[in-house]
Structure formats: structure tokens, C-alpha cells
N, C-alpha and C positions, 0 to 999 in steps of 0.2 A: 691253874694259871691265875695270877693275881694282878690287880691293877689298883694303885692307890691314887685317889683324886682329891684335889683341894676343894674348898667350898666354892671356888670359882670355876669348877669343872675343868681344871687343868691337871695334867698328869704330874704327880709328885714323885712316884716311884713305879717302876715296872714299865711295861708289862713283863712279868716273869713267867716263863713257861716251864712246867715240869711234865715229863711224859712217862708213862708206864707201859711196858709191854712192847715198846718199839726201840730198836737199836740199829746200829750200823757197825760194820767191821772196823772202821777207822774212827777213832775218838775225835780227831780234828774235824772230819766231815760231819760227825754227829753234832759237835758244837756249832758249826756253821748252819746246820739244819735248824737247830734251836733258835739261832739268831734270826733266821728267815721267818720262823713262826712268830717270834716277838715283833719283828717288823710288820708282819701281816696284821697282828693284833693292834699295834699302834696306828697303822694306816686305817684300819676299820674304825677305830675310835675317832681319829681326826676327820674322817668323812662325815661323821654325825654333826648335825647342826647343834648350836649351843643349847637350845631348848631340849633337844633329844638327849643330850648328855646328862641332863638332870634325872632322867628315868633309868634307874639301875638295871631294871629288867631289859630295857631296850639296848643298853650298853652291853650287857651280858650276851644277848642274842646276836648282836652284830659282830662282836668279837669272836664268839664261838663259831659262827658260820665261816668267818674269814680264816680262822686258825684251822678248822677242819678241811677247808678247801686247799689251803697251803700244804697241810700234811698229806692230803691225797695226792698232790703233785709230787711230793718227795718220796712217799712210801707206798703209793697205790692202796692206801688204807684210810678210812675215815674214822679216826679214833674218837672215843668219848672225850669231850672237853668240858671241864668244870671251870667256870669263870667266877672269880670272887672280886667284887668291887668294894674297895674300902674307902670310905669317906673320912677325910681328916679335917 
């Protein structure tokens, strides 16, 4: 999962979610599920205070927890989630 942020701590690109080892029979349902994970990641980031958004580790942890929780609701599995914060 990747998230690109500007110098003002605003989302420039992403979040982009990539999953490994999890699938669904219907490709359209799978795409909708990925969108839900991306929405969860974005919501987690937006819940952070401006000052918290400056701490990459804090951003990574908040986004990771949110995406894992959303994935558990969808697949009843808590996948490993790697979060990359890119500062532009």
C-alpha cells in the first residue's frame, strides 16, 4: 500500500492498495473490495491531526490498522499490510 503526501501533509496520490494471497471469485467484487480498503486508508489518514500527519511512522500505523480491520470485515482474515509513505 502506498500513499504520496505533499510538503503540506496533503494526499497527492493514493492510497493505492495491493493485496497478495487474497482473492474473490468475482473480479468486480474484488475491485470493489480494494476500493473499500483504499477508502479505509484515506479515512484513517484524514482522522489524524495535522501535526500527527508529519510523523511517517504514526501515519503508517494508523493506515495499517484501518486497512487490516477493513480486510478482516471483508475476508475474515487480517493480512499483513505494508504501508509506504512517500513525501514529495
